C-alpha positions in Angstrom: 0.0 0.0 0.0 1.4 3.6 -0.9 2.2 6.0 1.8 0.2 8.8 0.0 -3.2 9.3 -1.7 -5.1 11.9 -3.5 -7.5 14.1 -1.7 -9.8 17.2 -2.6 -8.5 19.8 -0.1 -10.1 23.2 0.7 -7.8 25.8 2.1 -9.7 28.5 4.0 -6.8 30.9 4.5 -6.4 31.5 0.7 -9.8 30.3 -0.4 -8.5 27.7 -2.8 -9.5 24.1 -3.6 -7.2 21.5 -5.1 -6.6 17.9 -5.6 -3.4 17.1 -3.6 -1.2 14.2 -2.7 -1.3 13.8 1.1 -0.3 11.1 3.6 -2.7 8.2 4.0 -4.2 8.7 7.4 -3.6 6.2 10.3 -6.6 5.3 12.5 -6.2 6.0 16.0 -7.8 4.3 19.0 -11.4 3.4 18.4 -11.2 4.5 14.8 -11.1 2.8 11.4 -9.7 3.6 8.0 -12.2 3.1 5.2 -11.3 2.7 1.5 -13.6 5.3 -0.1 -15.7 3.8 -3.0 -18.1 6.6 -3.5 -18.6 10.2 -2.2 -21.3 12.5 -3.0 -20.9 16.2 -4.1 -23.4 18.3 -2.1 -24.4 21.8 -2.5 -22.8 22.5 1.0 -19.5 21.4 -0.6 -20.1 24.1 -3.4 -20.8 26.6 -0.8 -17.6 25.9 1.2 -15.5 26.2 -1.9 -17.3 29.5 -2.7 -16.7 30.9 0.7 -20.5 31.1 1.6 -19.9 28.7 4.4 -17.0 28.2 6.8 -16.1 25.7 9.3 -16.6 26.6 13.1 -14.5 24.0 14.6 -11.8 23.1 12.1 -8.2 22.9 13.7 -6.0 24.6 11.0 -6.7 26.2 7.6 -7.2 23.1 5.6 -9.7 20.2 5.3 -10.5 17.2 2.9 -14.1 17.9 1.7 -16.8 15.4 1.5 -19.5 14.2 4.0 -21.4 11.8 2.0 -19.2 8.7 2.0 -19.5 4.9 1.5 -16.7 2.3 1.2 -15.0 -0.7 2.6 -13.2 -1.0 6.0 -9.4 -1.3 5.3 -7.7 -0.9 8.8 -8.8 -1.2 12.3 -7.4 1.1 15.2 -6.7 0.0 18.6 -9.6 -1.3 20.6 -12.1 -1.6 17.7 -14.4 -4.5 18.1 -17.5 -5.5 15.9 -16.1 -4.3 12.7 -14.4 -6.5 10.1 -11.8 -5.9 7.3 -13.6 -5.6 4.0 -17.0 -4.7 5.7 -19.2 -2.5 3.4 -20.2 0.7 5.2 -21.6 4.1 5.2 -19.3 6.5 7.1 -21.5 8.8 9.3 -21.3 12.4 8.6 -20.2 13.7 11.9 -18.7 12.8 15.3 -18.9 14.1 18.9 -15.8 15.8 20.3 -16.0 17.2 23.8 -19.8 17.5 23.8 -19.7 19.2 20.4 -20.9 17.7 17.0 -18.1 18.1 14.5 -19.1 17.7 10.7 -17.0 15.4 8.5 -15.6 17.2 5.5 -16.0 20.6 7.3 -14.6 20.4 10.8 -12.4 17.4 10.0 -11.1 15.5 7.1 -13.9 13.9 4.8 -14.2 11.5 2.0 -13.1 13.2 -1.3 -10.1 11.0 -0.9 -8.9 7.5 -1.5 -9.1 6.8 2.3 -10.9 8.4 5.3 -10.4 7.8 9.0 -13.6 7.8 11.2 -14.7 6.6 14.7 -15.8 3.0 14.4 -19.1 3.9 16.1 -20.3 6.1 13.2 -20.2 3.3 10.7 -23.4 1.9 9.2 -23.2 -1.6 7.7 -24.8 -1.9 4.3 -25.9 -5.0 2.3 -24.2 -6.2 -0.8 -27.5 -5.3 -2.7 -26.9 -1.6 -2.1 -24.5 0.1 -4.6 -21.8 2.3 -3.0 -22.9 5.3 -5.1 -26.5 5.0 -3.6 -25.3 4.3 -0.1 -22.9 7.3 -0.1 -25.7 9.8 -0.4 -27.8 8.6 2.4 -26.1 10.4 5.1 -27.2 13.8 3.9 -29.1 14.0 0.6 -31.6 11.5 1.9 -31.2 11.4 5.7 -31.5 15.3 6.1 -34.8 15.6 4.3 -36.1 12.3 6.2 -35.0 13.9 9.4 -36.9 17.2 8.6 -40.0 15.2 7.7 -40.0 12.6 10.6 -38.4 14.2 13.2 -38.5 18.2 13.1 -41.6 18.5 11.0 -43.4 15.5 12.5 -45.4 15.0 9.2 -48.3 12.8 9.7 -50.3 10.7 7.1 -52.7 12.8 5.2 -51.1 16.2 5.9 -50.7 18.6 3.2 -47.1 19.5 2.6 -45.3 21.9 0.3 -41.6 21.5 -0.7 -39.7 24.5 -1.9 -36.6 23.8 -3.9 -36.3 20.4 -5.8 -32.5 19.9 -5.8 -30.9 17.0 -4.3 -32.5 17.4 -0.9 -35.9 18.5 -2.1 -36.3 15.6 -4.7 -35.6 13.1 -1.8 -38.0 15.1 0.3 -40.8 14.6 -2.2 -40.0 10.8 -2.5 -39.9 10.6 1.3 -43.2 12.4 1.8 -44.8 10.1 -0.6 -43.5 7.1 1.4 -44.8 8.8 4.7 -48.3 9.2 3.4 -48.5 13.1 3.1 -51.2 14.2 0.8 -51.3 16.3 -1.2 -47.6 16.9 -1.9 -46.9 20.2 -3.6 -43.5 21.0 -5.1 -42.4 24.5 -5.8 -39.4 25.5 -8.0 -38.7 28.1 -10.7 -37.0 25.5 -13.0 -39.4 23.6 -15.1 -37.1 20.5 -15.2 -37.0 20.4 -11.5 -40.8 20.6 -11.4 -41.2 17.8 -13.8 -38.7 15.8 -11.7 -40.8 16.4 -8.6 -43.9 14.9 -10.3 -41.9 11.9 -11.2 -40.7 11.5 -7.7 -44.3 11.5 -6.4 -45.6 15.2 -6.1 -49.3 15.7 -6.7 -48.6 19.2 -8.1 -45.6 21.2 -9.1 -46.0 25.0 -9.2 -43.7 27.9 -10.3 -43.3 30.3 -7.4 -43.9 33.1 -9.9 -47.1 31.8 -11.1 -49.7 34.7 -10.6 -52.3 32.1 -9.6 -50.0 30.5 -7.1 -52.0 31.3 -4.0 -55.2 30.2 -5.7 -53.8 26.9 -6.7 -52.5 26.1 -3.2 -56.0 26.8 -1.9 -57.6 24.7 -4.5 -55.2 21.8 -3.8 -55.7 22.0 0.1 -59.6 22.5 -0.3 -59.1 26.1 1.1 -57.2 25.0 4.3 -53.6 25.8 3.4 -50.6 23.6 4.0 -49.9 21.7 7.2 -46.3 21.8 6.6 -43.9 23.7 4.4 -40.2 22.6 4.0 -37.8 25.1 2.8 -34.8 23.4 1.0 -33.8 26.7 -0.8 -32.8 28.7 2.2 -33.7 32.1 0.8 -35.9 34.9 2.2 -38.4 35.1 -0.7 -39.2 31.4 -0.3 -39.8 31.7 3.5 -42.0 34.5 3.0 -44.1 32.7 0.4 -44.1 29.4 2.4 -45.3 31.3 5.6 -48.3 32.7 3.7 -49.4 29.2 2.5 -49.7 27.7 6.0 -52.9 26.9 7.6 -53.8 27.8 11.2 -51.1 26.1 13.3 -49.0 25.2 10.2 -45.3 24.5 10.6 -42.5 26.0 8.3 -39.3 23.7 8.6 -36.1 25.5 7.6 -33.6 23.2 6.0 -31.8 25.4 3.5 -29.2 27.7 5.2 -28.9 31.3 4.1 -26.6 32.7 6.9 -28.8 35.8 7.0 -31.6 37.0 9.1 -35.0 35.5 9.5 -37.8 37.9 9.1 -41.4 37.6 10.1 -43.0 40.8 8.6 -46.1 40.8 10.7 -45.8 39.2 14.1 -49.7 39.8 14.8 -50.6 37.6 11.9 -48.1 35.1 12.7 -49.2 34.9 16.3 -52.9 35.0 15.5 -52.6 32.1 13.0 -50.4 30.2 15.6 -47.9 29.3 12.9 -44.4 27.8 13.8 -41.0 28.1 12.3 -38.7 25.2 13.1 -35.0 25.0 12.4 -33.6 21.7 11.1 -30.0 20.6 10.5 -28.7 17.2 9.4 -30.1 14.0 11.0 -30.0 11.7 13.9 -27.8 8.5 13.4 -30.8 6.4 13.6 -32.2 7.9 10.4 -29.3 6.6 8.4 -29.8 3.1 9.8 -33.5 3.1 9.2 -33.1 4.4 5.7 -30.6 1.6 4.9 -33.0 -0.9 6.2 -35.9 0.5 4.2 -33.9 0.2 1.0 -32.8 -3.3 1.9 -36.5 -4.3 2.4 -37.4 -2.7 -1.0 -39.5 0.1 0.6 -37.3 2.8 -1.0 -35.2 3.1 -4.1 -32.5 5.7 -4.8 -31.3 4.3 -8.1 -32.7 7.3 -9.9 -30.9 9.7 -7.6 -27.5 9.2 -9.2 -27.2 11.7 -12.0 -23.5 10.7 -12.8 -20.2 9.6 -11.4 -16.7 10.8 -12.0 -13.2 10.3 -10.8 -11.8 12.3 -7.8 -9.6 14.2 -10.1 -12.7 15.7 -11.8 -14.1 17.0 -8.5 -13.9 20.7 -9.6 -15.7 19.7 -12.7 -18.5 18.1 -10.7 -18.8 21.2 -8.4 -19.1 23.5 -11.5 -21.8 21.1 -12.8 -23.7 21.3 -9.6 -23.3 24.9 -9.2 -24.5 25.7 -12.8 -27.1 22.9 -12.7 -25.7 21.4 -15.8 -28.1 18.5 -16.7 -30.2 19.4 -13.7 -28.4 16.8 -11.4 -29.9 15.3 -8.3 -26.6 14.0 -7.0 -23.2 13.6 -8.6 -20.8 11.1 -7.1 -17.1 11.0 -7.0 -15.5 7.5 -7.3 -11.9 7.8 -6.1 
């Protein structure tokens, strides 16, 4: 085995991203080294490269990106039990350090590399029937919307739900809402291809947010009641304003997309009178990844349509550009080191 490997490194001091040759990491006590077989490209990665997001807990100026990772266990650190060499796994996207949750590929080195080191207790075994490319996207592209639906939003069967932003997270949000029994499911996106994708993934109605009949169509679809839940995957102020206005009395707005800016409620009297709620959401619980893998294994969910393309690690910048510019309207692009 070589002493060095390729890794996609982001330097926050000089704001540059590059594929570099770095030492192969050694697992410490309680850790494992995983041979990366697939790593998703997320919009958060794009935002890190653009400088729109910055790590809060990173020690130093540079980190290997990538928080959607699947591969094979290649080496065990001291004291690791219950994990086997060659085991197929998802690498959980975070770890706890001194009571704080650190995000992989942000606060410590992630999976845009040939190898990644992680605590053994964040690994989730995957069956042979689940391809690495599909497994890799579960820790964020799938588990984040599932956490927003099942945990933060507490969506119940028969509730009317709107989904703003049908990118990688929003498309899975529609799919998972269908699985959870939400009805109707209304997708909102300015891009026609994204609206068409939402319908293919199970939405009952797909609307352009600029449609002059937008409010009327929401009212018709919900029999005049409004939405029980609105999921914001876009993270922009106009979306939040529009989504709040569609909620019924007691409706919940779940914020998944992050803008980094202020959250404004224009009229607190109306907001309070209608007893609407705004709920912040981030990531998922570890149990969500475990549950999703089991649901795929049992044939309840299928993410084969979610992989828009694969490319070698050396083409990471090309993949970032494709996602940023929505070339081909991708759901998820996956790096294969």
